[in-house]
C-alpha positions in Angstrom: 21.4 -15.1 -21.1 18.8 -16.1 -18.5 18.4 -19.9 -18.6 14.7 -19.6 -17.7 14.1 -17.3 -20.6 16.0 -19.8 -22.9 13.6 -22.5 -21.7 10.5 -20.4 -22.2 11.7 -19.5 -25.7 12.3 -23.2 -26.6 9.0 -24.4 -25.2 7.1 -21.6 -27.1 8.9 -22.2 -30.4 8.2 -26.0 -30.2 4.6 -25.4 -29.1 3.7 -23.0 -31.8 6.2 -24.5 -34.4 7.1 -21.0 -35.3 9.6 -18.5 -34.1 7.4 -15.5 -35.0 4.4 -17.0 -33.0 6.6 -17.8 -30.1 8.0 -14.2 -30.1 4.5 -12.8 -30.2 3.3 -15.0 -27.3 6.3 -13.8 -25.1 6.1 -10.2 -26.4 9.8 -10.2 -27.7 11.4 -10.2 -31.2 11.9 -13.2 -33.4 15.6 -12.6 -33.3 15.5 -12.9 -29.5 13.8 -16.2 -29.7 16.4 -17.4 -32.3 19.3 -16.3 -30.1 17.8 -17.8 -27.0 17.4 -21.3 -28.6 20.9 -21.1 -30.1 22.3 -20.4 -26.8 20.3 -23.1 -25.1 21.6 -25.7 -27.7 25.2 -24.6 -26.9 24.5 -24.9 -23.1 23.2 -28.5 -23.3 25.3 -29.5 -26.3 22.2 -30.9 -28.1 20.2 -29.6 -31.1 16.6 -29.2 -30.0 14.8 -27.8 -33.0 14.8 -28.5 -36.7 14.4 -25.3 -38.7 13.4 -25.0 -42.3 12.0 -22.0 -44.1 8.4 -23.2 -43.6 8.4 -25.0 -40.1 10.0 -25.6 -36.8 9.8 -29.0 -35.2 11.4 -30.9 -32.3 14.4 -33.1 -32.8 13.9 -36.7 -31.7 16.5 -36.2 -28.8 14.8 -33.1 -27.6 11.3 -34.6 -27.2 11.7 -35.9 -23.6 13.5 -32.7 -22.8 10.6 -30.7 -24.1 8.1 -32.5 -21.8 10.3 -32.0 -18.8 10.7 -28.3 -19.6 6.9 -27.9 -19.9 6.3 -29.5 -16.6 8.9 -27.3 -14.9 7.6 -24.1 -16.3 4.0 -25.1 -15.4 5.1 -25.8 -11.8 7.0 -22.6 -11.6 4.1 -20.6 -13.0 1.7 -22.2 -10.5 4.0 -21.3 -7.7 4.2 -17.8 -8.9 0.4 -17.6 -9.0 0.1 -19.0 -5.5 2.5 -16.6 -4.0 0.9 -13.7 -5.9 -2.4 -14.7 -4.4 -0.9 -14.5 -1.1 -0.7 -10.8 -1.5 -4.2 -10.4 -3.1 -6.3 -13.0 -1.2 -7.0 -12.2 2.5 -6.0 -15.6 3.8 -3.0 -17.4 5.4 -1.3 -17.1 8.8 -0.4 -13.8 10.6 2.1 -14.1 13.5 1.7 -11.3 16.0 3.7 -10.5 19.1 2.1 -8.2 21.7 3.1 -6.8 25.1 1.3 -8.2 28.2 -0.1 -4.8 29.1 -2.3 -5.0 26.0 -4.0 -8.2 26.8 -7.3 -6.8 28.0 -10.8 -6.3 26.7 -9.6 -3.6 24.3 -7.3 -6.1 22.7 -10.0 -8.7 22.6 -12.2 -6.2 20.6 -9.3 -5.5 18.2 -8.9 -9.3 17.6 -12.7 -9.8 17.0 -12.8 -6.8 14.8 -10.0 -7.9 12.6 -11.4 -11.5 12.5 -14.7 -10.0 11.3 -13.1 -8.4 8.2 -10.5 -11.2 7.7 -12.2 -14.4 8.7 -9.8 -16.6 6.7 -6.7 -15.3 8.3 -5.1 -17.5 11.0 -4.0 -15.0 13.6 -1.3 -16.4 15.9 -0.7 -14.2 18.9 2.4 -14.5 21.2 2.5 -12.5 24.5 5.9 -11.4 25.7 7.5 -8.5 27.6 10.9 -9.1 26.1 12.5 -7.8 23.1 11.3 -9.0 19.5 13.3 -9.4 16.3 11.0 -9.1 13.1 13.8 -10.5 11.0 14.3 -13.9 12.6 11.2 -15.4 11.1 9.2 -15.8 14.2 6.8 -12.8 13.9 5.3 -10.9 11.1 4.2 -7.9 13.1 4.6 -6.5 16.7 2.5 -4.3 19.0 5.1 -3.4 21.7 6.8 -0.4 23.4 9.5 1.0 21.1 12.4 0.1 23.2 11.6 -3.7 22.8 12.1 -3.7 18.9 15.3 -3.1 17.0 14.4 -0.3 14.8 17.2 0.1 12.4 15.2 -1.1 9.4 11.5 -1.6 10.4 8.4 0.4 9.8 7.0 2.0 13.0 3.6 3.3 13.7 2.7 4.9 17.1 -0.7 3.6 18.2 -1.1 5.2 21.6 0.7 7.3 24.3 -0.5 7.0 27.9 0.6 8.4 31.2 1.0 6.1 34.2 -1.7 6.9 36.7 -2.5 5.8 40.2 -5.3 3.3 40.7 -6.7 1.1 43.5 -9.6 -1.2 44.0 -12.7 0.1 45.9 -12.0 -2.5 48.6 -8.5 -1.3 49.3 -9.6 2.4 49.6 -12.5 1.5 51.8 -10.1 -0.3 54.2 -7.1 2.0 54.1 -8.5 5.3 53.0 -8.2 7.5 49.9 -5.0 9.6 49.8 -5.7 13.3 49.1 -2.1 14.3 48.4 1.0 12.6 47.0 2.8 12.8 50.4 0.0 10.6 51.9 1.0 7.8 49.6 3.9 7.1 52.0 1.5 5.3 54.3 0.0 3.1 51.6 1.2 -0.1 50.0 2.4 0.9 46.5 2.5 -1.3 43.4 5.1 0.2 41.1 6.8 -0.6 37.9 10.6 -1.1 38.2 11.3 2.0 36.1 9.4 4.3 38.5 11.6 3.3 41.4 15.0 4.8 41.2 17.9 2.3 41.2 19.0 1.3 44.7 16.6 3.8 46.2 13.6 3.5 48.4 11.6 6.5 46.9 9.4 6.9 43.9 9.3 10.1 41.9 5.8 11.5 41.0 4.5 14.7 39.6 1.7 16.5 41.4 0.2 19.6 39.7 3.4 19.8 37.7 5.6 19.7 40.7 8.1 16.9 41.3 7.3 14.9 44.6 9.4 12.0 45.9 7.5 9.4 48.0 9.1 6.9 50.2 6.4 4.3 50.8 6.3 2.2 54.0 5.6 -0.9 51.9 5.8 -1.5 48.1 6.0 -4.2 45.4 7.3 -3.9 41.8 6.8 -5.9 38.8 5.4 -5.9 35.2 2.1 -4.2 34.3 0.1 -7.5 34.3 1.3 -8.5 37.8 0.6 -5.0 39.1 -2.9 -4.8 37.6 -3.8 -8.2 39.1 -2.6 -7.1 42.5 -4.5 -3.8 42.4 -7.7 -5.6 41.4 -7.4 -8.0 44.3 -7.0 -5.1 46.8 -3.2 -5.4 47.5 -2.4 -1.7 47.1 -2.3 1.5 44.9 -0.7 0.8 41.5 1.0 2.9 38.9 -0.2 1.7 35.6 -0.6 3.0 32.0 -4.0 4.8 31.7 -5.0 2.9 28.5 -4.4 -0.5 30.3 -6.8 0.3 33.2 -9.4 2.7 31.5 -12.0 -0.2 31.2 -11.4 -1.2 34.9 -12.1 2.3 35.9 -15.2 2.6 33.8 -16.5 -0.7 35.1 -15.9 0.3 38.8 -13.3 -2.4 39.4 -10.5 0.2 40.0 -10.5 3.9 41.1 -8.4 6.6 39.7 -6.5 8.0 42.7 -5.0 11.5 42.9 -5.9 12.4 39.2 -3.5 15.3 39.4 -0.6 12.9 40.0 1.4 10.9 37.4 4.8 9.1 37.6 7.6 11.4 36.6 8.9 9.2 33.8 7.8 9.6 30.3 4.4 8.3 29.0 4.0 4.8 27.9 4.1 4.5 24.1 2.8 1.5 22.2 3.8 1.1 18.6 3.0 -1.1 15.7 6.1 -2.6 13.9 6.5 -4.6 10.8 9.6 -5.2 8.7 8.8 -4.3 5.1 7.2 -1.4 3.4 6.8 -3.0 -0.1 4.8 -6.1 -1.3 3.0 -6.7 2.0 0.6 -9.7 2.0 -3.0 -8.6 2.1 -3.5 -10.0 5.6 -0.7 -8.0 7.0 -1.6 -4.8 5.3 -5.2 -5.1 6.3 -4.1 -5.7 9.9 -1.9 -2.5 9.8 -4.7 -0.4 8.4 -7.2 -1.9 10.9 -5.0 -1.2 13.9 -4.5 2.4 12.7 -8.2 3.0 12.5 -8.9 1.1 15.7 -6.7 3.2 17.8 -7.6 6.4 16.1 -11.4 5.9 16.6 -12.8 8.0 19.3 -13.6 5.9 22.4 -12.4 2.9 20.5 -14.7 0.5 18.7 -17.4 -1.3 20.8 -17.7 -5.1 21.0 -19.9 -5.3 18.0 -18.4 -2.5 16.0 -16.2 -3.2 13.0 -13.8 -0.5 11.8 -14.1 -0.1 8.0 -10.8 -0.5 6.2 -10.3 -0.1 2.5 -8.7 -2.9 0.6 -4.9 -3.0 0.7 -3.2 -0.5 -1.6 -0.1 -1.1 -3.8 2.2 1.0 -1.5 2.2 1.7 2.2 2.3 5.5 1.8 0.1 6.4 4.7 1.9 4.3 7.2 5.5 4.9 6.3 7.6 6.0 9.2 11.1 4.8 9.1 13.2 4.9 12.3 
């Protein structure tokens, strides 16, 4: 028999001085209370209750034991209440890991929007372009490309897919000219991600109007998306970057979309939301999941002062369940 239940039965019987009232308080039978106390007495080799036909009372030896049991059960119940409130009250800490390509004005709006609906949550964001493990205790949730998360037992939600496009600063194009065909890129300084460049090759594969085109640039530089965007903004060259990463730069005139009919020939860049559990999510995590889904689904994305309306967390994560 569960020792915790034996202690609860003992404390209830001593408190109410009645097996029947103790049974009623615990929603069990009187016989169950009697068996639990008998089992407890065997376990601790001490008689704890004096039983008569009219009353139940503590033995002298059990009085200190009763006080200790009361304190232990009260502390346990309080701990249970606190951890339950973690799932109900929108507070606590949420540890998020994101890819560097997401650190832009769009991500700032996402953070501000979430803070507006969950002001008591401490959001701790880590930026990394390496793989993340959601089971080692470092992170609660991740927004990363799918190849950077071990997906054997996590929940996955695709937030966006974006082609890699060609962009350059107005200053660069004014100085070196705007290419009109993919073949003209050979005379430009290209800023490319390592995946776009074939291994041990000097050419870059593009698709122009659906046709494959290989370009061998006179000069080039490769690196991660953050480095390439920074280089493009300072006029270093023409960069291949995810469209979602540079959309605001284009809208603000800081970058120009070059050769709109061209994209890199590799697959589009996918950004996904990952978390490790489907059941019993804390309110802060469930609200963040729901908020992200609405944020990335909203046409044109929310503005600086817009707040996506998210319903209170549900009991199950039915609408976001996508196991990989």
